[in-house]
C-alpha positions as CSV (number, residue, x, y, z in Angstrom):
1,M,-0.4,13.7,-53.5
2,T,-0.8,14.4,-57.6
3,I,1.4,16.7,-57.8
4,S,4.4,14.7,-59.2
5,R,4.1,13.9,-62.8
6,R,6.5,14.9,-65.3
7,D,8.7,15.9,-62.5
8,L,6.1,18.9,-62.2
9,F,7.9,21.7,-60.6
10,H,10.8,22.6,-63.2
11,I,13.8,24.1,-62.1
12,R,14.3,26.6,-65.4
13,P,11.3,28.0,-67.2
14,R,10.1,26.6,-70.3
15,R,9.8,29.9,-72.0
16,Q,10.9,33.3,-71.0
17,E,7.9,35.3,-72.5
18,Y,4.8,34.7,-71.1
19,D,1.0,35.9,-70.7
20,A,0.9,36.3,-67.4
21,I,3.6,36.1,-64.2
22,I,2.2,35.6,-61.3
23,V,4.2,36.3,-57.7
24,G,3.4,33.9,-55.2
25,S,2.3,30.6,-55.3
26,G,-0.3,30.6,-52.0
27,M,-3.9,30.8,-51.0
28,S,-4.2,33.7,-53.9
29,G,-1.6,32.9,-56.8
30,G,-3.1,29.4,-56.7
31,W,-6.0,30.9,-57.7
32,A,-4.7,32.9,-60.3
33,A,-2.8,29.8,-61.9
34,K,-5.7,27.9,-61.5
35,E,-8.4,30.5,-63.2
36,L,-5.5,32.0,-66.1
37,T,-4.5,28.5,-67.3
38,E,-8.0,27.1,-67.2
39,L,-8.9,30.4,-69.6
40,G,-6.3,29.5,-71.9
41,A,-3.4,31.5,-70.7
42,N,0.6,30.4,-70.3
43,V,1.6,31.0,-66.6
44,L,4.4,31.2,-64.4
45,V,4.5,31.3,-61.4
46,L,7.6,32.5,-59.2
47,E,7.8,31.1,-55.5
48,A,10.7,33.1,-53.4
49,G,10.7,29.2,-51.5
50,P,11.4,25.5,-52.0
51,M,9.0,22.8,-53.6
52,I,7.1,20.9,-51.4
53,V,7.2,17.6,-51.5
54,P,4.0,15.9,-49.0
55,E,5.3,12.6,-48.6
56,R,9.0,14.1,-47.5
57,D,7.9,17.0,-45.7
58,Y,4.1,17.0,-44.1
59,A,4.4,15.7,-40.7
60,E,0.6,15.1,-39.5
61,H,1.0,11.7,-38.4
62,T,4.8,12.3,-36.7
63,L,4.3,11.0,-32.7
64,T,5.6,13.1,-30.0
65,S,7.5,9.9,-28.7
66,E,9.2,10.2,-32.5
67,M,10.3,13.9,-31.9
68,P,13.7,14.8,-30.8
69,Y,12.2,17.7,-28.6
70,R,9.2,15.7,-27.7
71,G,7.1,18.6,-29.2
72,W,8.6,21.1,-27.4
73,N,11.0,22.4,-30.2
74,D,14.7,22.7,-30.2
75,R,14.6,26.2,-28.0
76,K,18.1,27.3,-28.9
77,A,17.4,26.8,-32.9
78,V,14.6,28.9,-32.6
79,A,15.7,31.7,-30.5
80,A,18.7,32.0,-32.9
81,E,16.9,31.9,-36.0
82,Q,12.9,32.6,-35.4
83,P,12.6,34.9,-32.6
84,V,9.5,36.2,-34.3
85,Q,8.6,33.1,-36.3
86,G,8.6,31.2,-33.2
87,Q,5.8,33.2,-31.4
88,C,3.3,31.2,-33.4
89,Y,2.0,27.9,-32.2
90,A,2.0,26.5,-35.6
91,C,5.7,26.7,-35.6
92,D,6.3,23.4,-34.0
93,E,9.3,21.3,-33.8
94,V,8.3,19.8,-37.8
95,G,6.5,23.0,-38.6
96,R,8.8,25.3,-38.3
97,K,10.2,24.1,-41.5
98,F,7.5,25.7,-43.1
99,F,8.1,29.1,-41.5
100,V,11.0,31.7,-42.9
101,N,14.6,32.0,-40.9
102,D,13.7,35.6,-39.5
103,I,17.7,36.6,-39.5
104,E,18.0,36.0,-44.0
105,N,14.8,38.0,-44.0
106,P,14.8,40.7,-41.2
107,Y,11.9,43.8,-41.0
108,T,12.3,46.4,-38.6
109,T,9.7,47.4,-36.0
110,D,9.6,51.2,-33.8
111,P,10.6,49.2,-30.4
112,D,7.9,50.7,-28.6
113,K,5.6,49.5,-31.8
114,P,6.0,45.6,-31.9
115,F,4.9,44.0,-34.7
116,L,4.9,40.2,-35.8
117,W,5.7,39.8,-39.1
118,I,4.9,35.2,-39.6
119,R,5.8,34.6,-43.1
120,G,6.2,30.7,-44.8
121,R,8.1,30.9,-47.6
122,Q,7.5,27.9,-50.0
123,V,5.2,26.5,-52.7
124,G,2.3,26.4,-51.3
125,G,2.8,29.7,-48.9
126,R,1.0,29.8,-45.6
127,S,-1.8,28.0,-47.1
128,I,0.2,24.7,-45.9
129,M,-0.1,25.9,-42.3
130,W,-3.3,28.5,-42.6
131,A,-6.0,27.9,-39.6
132,R,-9.0,27.1,-42.9
133,Q,-11.5,29.6,-40.7
134,C,-13.3,31.1,-44.2
135,Y,-16.3,33.3,-43.3
136,R,-17.7,36.0,-46.0
137,L,-17.5,39.2,-45.9
138,S,-21.3,41.4,-46.5
139,D,-22.1,45.3,-46.8
140,L,-22.1,45.6,-43.3
141,D,-18.4,45.4,-43.7
142,F,-18.1,47.0,-47.7
143,E,-20.3,49.4,-46.7
144,A,-18.8,50.4,-43.1
145,N,-15.7,53.0,-44.6
146,A,-18.1,55.1,-46.4
147,R,-20.9,55.6,-43.5
148,E,-18.4,56.1,-40.6
149,G,-16.0,58.0,-42.3
150,Y,-12.5,56.0,-42.0
151,G,-10.4,55.1,-44.6
152,V,-12.0,54.5,-48.9
153,D,-15.1,53.8,-49.8
154,W,-15.3,50.4,-51.2
155,P,-15.0,50.4,-55.1
156,I,-17.8,47.1,-54.9
157,R,-20.4,45.9,-52.5
158,Y,-21.6,41.9,-51.7
159,A,-23.4,41.5,-54.7
160,D,-20.3,41.8,-56.6
161,L,-18.6,39.1,-55.1
162,A,-20.8,37.2,-53.5
163,P,-20.7,34.7,-56.9
164,W,-17.2,35.1,-56.7
165,Y,-17.7,33.1,-53.2
166,D,-19.6,30.7,-54.8
167,H,-17.5,29.9,-57.0
168,V,-14.4,29.3,-55.1
169,E,-16.1,28.0,-52.5
170,A,-17.6,25.1,-55.1
171,F,-14.2,24.4,-55.7
172,V,-12.4,24.7,-52.5
173,G,-14.8,22.8,-50.5
174,I,-16.6,24.5,-46.8
175,S,-18.3,22.5,-44.5
176,G,-20.4,24.9,-42.9
177,R,-23.8,24.9,-41.3
178,A,-26.3,28.0,-43.4
179,E,-27.4,30.1,-40.0
180,G,-29.5,33.0,-42.5
181,L,-27.3,35.8,-40.6
182,P,-26.6,38.7,-42.7
183,Q,-23.6,40.4,-41.1
184,V,-21.9,36.5,-42.1
185,P,-23.9,35.4,-45.7
186,D,-24.1,31.9,-45.9
187,G,-22.5,30.0,-48.5
188,V,-21.7,26.7,-50.8
189,F,-21.2,24.2,-48.0
190,L,-20.1,20.5,-47.6
191,P,-21.8,19.3,-44.4
192,P,-21.6,20.6,-41.4
193,M,-18.9,19.1,-38.5
194,E,-20.7,17.7,-35.4
195,M,-20.1,20.3,-31.7
196,S,-19.6,18.9,-29.1
197,C,-22.4,18.6,-26.4
198,V,-21.4,21.0,-24.2
199,E,-20.9,23.4,-27.3
200,E,-25.0,22.1,-28.6
201,H,-25.5,23.1,-25.1
202,V,-23.8,27.0,-24.7
203,A,-25.0,27.6,-28.0
204,G,-28.7,26.9,-26.6
205,A,-28.3,28.6,-23.8
206,I,-26.7,31.6,-25.5
207,D,-29.6,31.8,-27.7
208,S,-32.0,31.3,-24.8
209,A,-30.4,34.2,-22.3
210,F,-29.9,37.0,-25.4
211,G,-33.4,36.5,-27.4
212,G,-31.6,35.3,-30.4
213,T,-29.5,37.8,-31.1
214,R,-26.3,35.8,-30.7
215,R,-26.2,32.3,-32.5
216,M,-22.8,30.4,-32.0
217,T,-21.9,27.8,-34.8
218,I,-19.9,25.4,-36.0
219,G,-17.2,27.0,-37.5
220,R,-17.0,27.3,-41.5
221,T,-14.0,25.6,-42.1
222,A,-11.7,24.7,-45.5
223,V,-12.2,21.1,-44.4
224,L,-13.8,17.6,-46.3
225,T,-16.2,16.5,-44.9
226,R,-16.9,14.6,-47.5
227,D,-14.7,13.6,-50.4
228,H,-15.1,16.6,-53.2
229,K,-13.2,17.1,-56.4
230,G,-10.8,14.0,-56.1
231,R,-9.3,14.5,-52.3
232,R,-10.3,12.5,-49.8
233,A,-12.8,13.3,-46.5
234,C,-11.0,14.3,-43.4
235,H,-10.1,11.8,-41.0
236,Y,-9.5,14.1,-37.6
237,C,-5.8,13.8,-37.5
238,G,-5.4,17.0,-35.9
239,P,-2.2,18.8,-36.5
240,C,-3.0,20.6,-39.7
241,H,-0.4,22.8,-39.6
242,R,2.0,20.1,-40.3
243,G,0.5,19.7,-43.9
244,C,-2.2,16.8,-45.0
245,R,-1.1,14.5,-47.3
246,T,-4.7,13.3,-48.3
247,R,-5.2,16.8,-49.2
248,S,-8.6,16.8,-47.0
249,Y,-8.0,20.8,-46.2
250,F,-7.5,23.2,-48.4
251,S,-4.2,24.4,-50.0
252,S,-2.8,26.1,-52.8
253,L,-0.6,22.3,-53.0
254,N,-4.1,20.4,-52.7
255,A,-5.9,22.0,-54.9
256,T,-5.2,24.8,-57.2
257,L,-1.4,24.3,-58.5
258,P,-2.8,20.6,-59.4
259,A,-5.5,21.9,-61.2
260,A,-3.1,24.6,-63.3
261,E,-0.4,22.2,-63.7
262,A,-3.8,19.7,-65.3
263,T,-4.2,22.5,-67.9
264,G,-0.4,21.7,-68.9
265,R,-0.3,25.7,-69.4
266,M,1.8,26.3,-65.4
267,T,5.3,26.8,-65.0
268,L,6.4,27.1,-61.4
269,R,9.6,28.3,-61.2
270,P,10.8,27.8,-57.0
271,N,13.5,29.8,-55.2
272,S,12.6,32.9,-57.5
273,V,13.3,36.1,-54.9
274,V,11.0,38.7,-56.5
275,A,13.3,42.1,-56.8
276,E,11.2,44.6,-58.8
277,V,8.5,44.5,-61.4
278,V,10.1,46.7,-64.4
279,W,8.5,49.5,-65.7
280,N,8.8,50.1,-68.8
281,P,7.8,53.9,-69.9
282,R,7.7,54.1,-73.5
283,A,5.2,51.1,-73.3
284,G,3.7,52.7,-70.0
285,R,3.4,48.8,-68.9
286,V,5.1,46.5,-67.0
287,S,7.0,44.3,-69.2
288,G,7.9,41.2,-66.6
289,V,9.8,40.6,-62.8
290,R,13.4,41.0,-61.8
291,V,14.4,38.0,-60.2
292,I,17.3,36.6,-57.9
293,D,17.6,33.2,-57.5
294,A,17.2,31.9,-54.0
295,E,20.1,29.5,-54.1
296,T,23.0,31.0,-57.1
297,H,22.4,34.8,-56.2
298,E,21.7,34.4,-60.0
299,E,20.2,37.6,-61.0
300,M,17.6,37.4,-64.2
301,E,14.1,38.8,-65.8
302,F,11.1,37.1,-67.0
303,R,8.5,38.7,-69.2
304,A,5.1,38.8,-69.5
305,R,2.1,40.6,-70.6
306,T,0.5,40.6,-67.2
307,V,2.1,40.7,-63.7
308,F,-0.2,39.4,-60.8
309,L,1.0,40.2,-57.6
310,G,0.2,37.5,-54.8
311,A,2.5,37.5,-52.4
312,S,1.2,38.1,-49.4
313,A,0.5,41.7,-48.0
314,L,3.2,43.2,-47.0
315,E,5.6,41.1,-49.1
316,T,3.6,42.6,-52.4
317,T,4.1,45.7,-51.1
318,R,7.1,45.7,-49.9
319,I,7.8,44.3,-54.2
320,L,6.1,47.8,-55.2
321,L,8.4,50.1,-53.0
322,N,11.0,48.8,-54.4
323,S,10.1,49.0,-57.9
324,T,11.2,52.5,-58.9
325,S,11.7,54.1,-61.5
326,A,11.6,58.3,-62.7
327,D,8.0,57.6,-63.2
328,F,7.3,56.0,-60.0
329,P,10.3,57.9,-57.5
330,D,7.7,56.5,-54.6
331,G,7.1,52.9,-55.9
332,L,5.3,51.6,-59.4
333,A,1.9,52.6,-59.0
334,N,2.2,55.1,-56.2
335,S,0.9,58.3,-58.2
336,S,-1.9,58.3,-55.0
337,G,1.1,58.5,-52.1
338,V,-0.6,55.9,-50.4
339,L,1.1,52.3,-50.9
340,G,2.2,51.3,-47.6
341,K,-0.3,53.0,-46.1
342,Y,-3.8,51.7,-43.5
343,L,-2.1,48.8,-42.3
344,M,-4.2,46.3,-40.9
345,D,-4.3,42.8,-39.0
346,H,-6.9,41.6,-36.6
347,T,-6.9,41.6,-32.5
348,M,-6.8,38.6,-31.0
349,D,-6.5,36.7,-27.7
350,V,-9.4,38.3,-25.5
351,G,-11.7,36.4,-24.2
352,A,-12.9,34.0,-21.5
353,R,-12.9,30.7,-20.5
354,A,-14.7,28.6,-17.8
355,T,-15.0,24.7,-17.3
356,F,-18.0,23.1,-17.3
357,P,-18.9,20.4,-14.6
358,G,-22.2,18.1,-15.0
359,W,-20.8,16.1,-18.4
360,E,-18.0,14.0,-17.2
361,D,-20.3,10.7,-18.7
362,R,-19.4,12.3,-22.2
363,T,-16.1,12.9,-24.1
364,T,-15.1,13.3,-27.5
365,R,-13.5,11.2,-30.7
366,G,-11.0,12.3,-33.0
367,R,-9.4,15.4,-33.1
368,R,-11.6,17.7,-34.5
369,P,-9.8,20.3,-36.8
370,N,-12.2,22.9,-36.3
371,G,-13.9,25.4,-33.9
372,V,-17.5,27.3,-33.3
373,Y,-17.5,30.3,-34.0
374,I,-20.2,33.4,-32.6
375,A,-21.1,36.0,-35.0
376,R,-20.3,39.5,-34.4
377,F,-23.6,41.2,-32.9
378,R,-22.0,44.9,-31.9
379,N,-23.1,47.8,-34.4
380,V,-25.4,45.2,-36.3
381,T,-28.6,46.7,-35.8
382,E,-27.7,49.3,-33.3
383,P,-25.0,51.1,-32.5
384,S,-22.5,50.8,-30.1
385,P,-21.6,53.8,-28.0
386,D,-18.1,52.8,-27.7
387,F,-16.7,52.0,-30.3
388,L,-17.0,51.2,-34.0
389,R,-16.7,47.8,-35.9
390,G,-16.9,45.1,-34.1
391,Y,-15.6,41.3,-33.1
392,G,-16.8,37.7,-33.7
393,Y,-15.6,34.9,-31.1
394,Q,-13.8,31.5,-31.9
395,G,-13.1,28.6,-29.8
396,S,-13.9,25.2,-28.6
397,A,-15.4,23.3,-25.8
398,R,-13.1,19.6,-25.3
399,R,-12.0,17.5,-21.8
400,E,-8.3,18.4,-21.3
401,G,-6.2,15.4,-22.2
402,W,-3.0,14.3,-20.7
403,G,-1.1,17.7,-21.5
404,R,-2.5,19.2,-18.1
405,G,-0.4,17.1,-16.2
406,T,2.8,19.7,-16.2
407,S,0.6,22.3,-14.0
408,M,-0.8,19.4,-12.3
409,P,0.6,18.6,-8.4
410,G,1.5,14.8,-8.4
411,F,3.5,12.0,-9.1
412,G,4.1,8.1,-8.8
413,E,1.2,5.9,-10.3
414,G,-1.2,7.4,-8.5
415,F,-1.0,10.9,-10.1
416,K,-0.6,8.4,-13.6
417,S,-3.5,6.9,-13.5
418,D,-5.1,10.2,-13.2
419,L,-4.3,11.4,-16.1
420,L,-5.0,8.4,-18.2
421,R,-8.7,9.9,-18.2
422,P,-10.2,12.5,-19.5
423,G,-9.8,16.0,-17.4
424,P,-13.0,18.1,-17.4
425,W,-14.3,20.0,-20.0
426,S,-13.4,23.3,-20.2
427,F,-14.8,26.2,-23.2
428,G,-12.9,29.0,-24.5
429,I,-13.9,31.3,-26.6
430,E,-11.7,34.7,-27.9
431,G,-12.7,37.9,-29.7
432,F,-11.2,38.4,-33.1
433,G,-11.6,42.2,-33.7
434,E,-11.7,44.4,-36.4
435,C,-9.2,46.8,-37.0
436,L,-9.8,50.6,-38.5
437,P,-7.9,52.1,-41.4
438,R,-5.7,54.4,-40.3
439,E,-2.6,56.0,-42.2
440,E,-0.6,55.7,-39.3
441,N,-0.2,52.2,-39.6
442,H,2.3,52.0,-42.5
443,V,4.7,50.0,-43.6
444,A,8.1,51.9,-45.8
445,L,11.4,50.4,-46.7
446,D,14.7,51.0,-44.1
447,P,16.7,53.0,-45.8
448,E,19.6,50.9,-44.0
449,Q,18.7,47.1,-44.1
450,V,18.7,44.7,-46.4
451,D,18.0,40.7,-47.2
452,K,19.9,38.0,-48.0
453,W,19.7,38.5,-51.3
454,G,20.1,42.6,-51.2
455,I,17.1,43.5,-50.9
456,P,15.8,46.1,-49.1
457,T,13.8,45.2,-46.1
458,L,10.2,46.8,-44.3
459,R,10.5,48.9,-41.8
460,I,6.7,48.7,-40.0
461,S,4.7,50.6,-37.7
462,C,1.4,49.2,-36.1
463,V,0.1,49.9,-32.7
464,W,-3.5,49.0,-32.0
465,S,-6.2,52.8,-31.6
466,D,-8.5,53.0,-28.4
467,N,-11.3,51.6,-30.6
468,E,-9.6,48.3,-30.8
469,R,-9.1,48.1,-27.4
470,A,-12.4,49.9,-26.2
471,M,-14.1,46.7,-28.8
472,M,-11.5,44.2,-26.5
473,R,-12.4,44.9,-23.5
474,D,-16.3,44.2,-24.6
475,A,-15.8,41.2,-26.1
476,A,-13.7,39.8,-22.7
477,L,-16.6,40.6,-20.6
478,Q,-19.4,39.2,-23.3
479,A,-17.9,36.5,-23.1
480,A,-17.4,35.3,-19.8
481,E,-21.6,36.5,-19.7
482,M,-22.1,34.2,-22.4
483,L,-20.3,31.1,-21.0
484,E,-21.9,32.3,-17.9
485,A,-25.5,32.3,-19.4
486,G,-24.4,28.9,-20.7
487,G,-23.6,26.7,-16.8
488,G,-19.8,27.6,-17.1
489,R,-18.0,27.8,-13.6
490,D,-14.7,29.2,-12.7
491,I,-14.7,31.8,-15.3
492,S,-11.7,33.4,-16.1
493,I,-11.3,36.8,-18.3
494,D,-7.8,37.3,-20.4
495,T,-8.0,40.9,-22.1
496,E,-3.8,41.5,-22.5
497,M,-4.3,41.6,-26.7
498,T,-1.4,40.1,-28.4
499,P,0.9,42.6,-30.6
500,P,-0.1,43.5,-34.0
501,G,0.7,41.0,-36.4
502,L,0.6,37.6,-34.7
503,T,-3.6,37.2,-35.8
504,I,-1.5,36.6,-39.2
505,H,-4.3,37.8,-41.1
506,E,-2.0,41.1,-42.1
507,M,-3.8,42.8,-45.2
508,G,-3.7,47.0,-46.7
509,T,-1.4,48.9,-47.8
510,A,-1.9,48.3,-51.7
511,R,-5.9,49.6,-50.9
512,M,-8.8,49.2,-53.9
513,G,-10.9,52.1,-54.1
514,R,-13.1,54.6,-55.9
515,D,-10.6,57.4,-56.8
516,P,-7.1,57.2,-58.2
517,A,-5.9,59.9,-56.2
518,T,-7.0,57.9,-52.8
519,S,-5.9,54.2,-53.6
520,V,-3.8,52.1,-55.7
521,L,-6.4,49.2,-57.0
522,N,-9.5,49.9,-58.8
523,A,-12.5,47.6,-58.3
524,H,-10.7,44.8,-60.4
525,N,-7.8,44.4,-58.0
526,Q,-5.8,46.3,-61.4
527,A,-3.8,49.0,-60.5
528,W,-4.6,52.3,-61.5
529,D,-1.6,53.6,-63.0
530,V,-0.4,50.1,-64.5
531,P,-2.6,48.5,-66.4
532,N,-1.1,45.7,-67.1
533,L,-0.5,45.1,-63.0
534,F,-3.3,43.1,-60.2
535,V,-2.6,43.0,-56.5
536,I,-4.6,40.3,-56.1
537,D,-3.6,39.4,-52.1
538,G,-4.8,41.2,-49.2
539,A,-2.6,44.0,-49.8
540,S,-5.5,45.4,-51.6
541,M,-8.3,45.4,-48.6
542,A,-10.0,49.1,-47.6
543,S,-10.8,47.3,-44.9
544,S,-10.8,44.2,-42.7
545,G,-13.7,43.2,-41.3
546,C,-14.1,40.8,-38.2
547,Q,-13.7,37.6,-40.0
548,N,-11.0,35.4,-41.3
549,P,-10.0,37.0,-45.0
550,S,-8.5,34.3,-47.2
551,L,-11.8,33.6,-48.6
552,T,-12.0,37.1,-50.0
553,Y,-8.9,37.0,-50.9
554,M,-9.7,33.6,-53.5
555,A,-12.5,35.3,-54.8
556,F,-11.3,38.6,-55.4
557,A,-8.2,36.8,-57.2
558,A,-10.3,34.4,-59.0
559,R,-12.4,37.7,-60.0
560,A,-9.7,39.4,-61.2
561,S,-7.7,36.7,-63.0
562,H,-11.3,36.5,-65.3
563,Y,-11.6,40.7,-65.6
564,A,-7.4,40.3,-66.6
565,V,-8.2,38.1,-69.8
566,W,-11.3,39.9,-70.4
567,A,-9.8,42.8,-70.7
568,A,-6.6,41.3,-72.7
569,R,-9.3,40.3,-75.3
570,R,-10.5,43.4,-75.7
571,G,-6.8,44.9,-75.9
572,E,-7.5,46.7,-72.6
573,V,-4.3,45.4,-70.6
């Protein structure tokens, strides 16, 4: 790990005024730090949580036998401190340190409208434990709102973002296979990972059974398949959500923050909870941010010519809603009144599973940190009569391991002997569906509740609509049909959707658009009302697509950073 020289992340900033302040050190904030410093700006990166030292905090090679609870977690501690976070698979016995304490970071929902807000507050944010799937949006997505009358028209099209996808992918290192599918455009890829024998078989069967209209490919993932820009290729150890000391997967801690530090123009201050962005009414600009030290609760203010918010979609919107003044009584940059509205997530956990007999002489080696992907095929060339937009699938085929013993009958020497051999092949795929942007899905400040630092928290209201439910019913049935076409047996279908939030793709609430009367941001992620304020995370999204969104956030962050520097040089910011 290279983030160590010169006590890289200073406890106190080296100066009190900067060219730019970046709020958040995760996926988007890391990219802004890299781009802005490489373009010559002096930046302060503020992170609400502590510093992460990989040699101390990462635990990807910790054996289950070395864990006090053998991987089952400290259930009492999770129930008491992380009742929401504990519902995420990655919040395991050694990974839970990367998830917030729900008691210190509360929020409220309506009892009949649960929203599971999964958060990570540390240097690197959720880029430490993300699932790393990277897919481009296409004009099928950027044109959908205008075509169908939901939300507002995106102020950009694919051609505007394509070069920034290229720019980001070339640095990140994304392994994948070019497929020539317009709904998920090809990118700048490292060599793809291999599919298993059963996956290859099912991919061919699906292609044949559905006349080439459905395509299964290996996932496009931000995990290196060869050494890349000073980072080492993955060695398939598997539990990526616990960290990666070889820096084989992309995170801001592994890649963009070290690049920013190498310029000598970045200061990063951990344990800095941003309470509000400071508005200067005489200048008609923001002048900086007010911060509460997470450990001492000391208040301080840092100043900058430009502020970039990349704290994650809902945290960014929470900061804006808390930043009130005579000019913006309902939240900074909210003359449109849409701040906090049009919250979206992706639907998840609906699909099918089957066993695949006849492959017992084949197995796999290592733990591939990736699965397969089936690109969207609904509402691509022909409209569906049942729902708008579409869904894609992710999944994998594998032979069951010794863990299957938890649900198998038996005991004694024979039972243990059976578990030493790989179990049968099974293949599961689940649909990730698009959520329509709807005004009633929203966040607002809670009038009574505050967090550990005295900052008002959010009240979140979000439910799936009939459109999402119809989409997922179709996704479950089609998953079963495709597995059956591949020769699957004992097919089971899961139609129960998880609550919004648990997919961890929350987006919207400070959307971009073409009209300042109906959107918060313009085409460059710049606030209509505040020229030197940029929102560079998922809050800016005008629709969700069905693809994992982090790659798009990174492209937006890089694009906005370059625009801000050009605009500053022209005296516009």
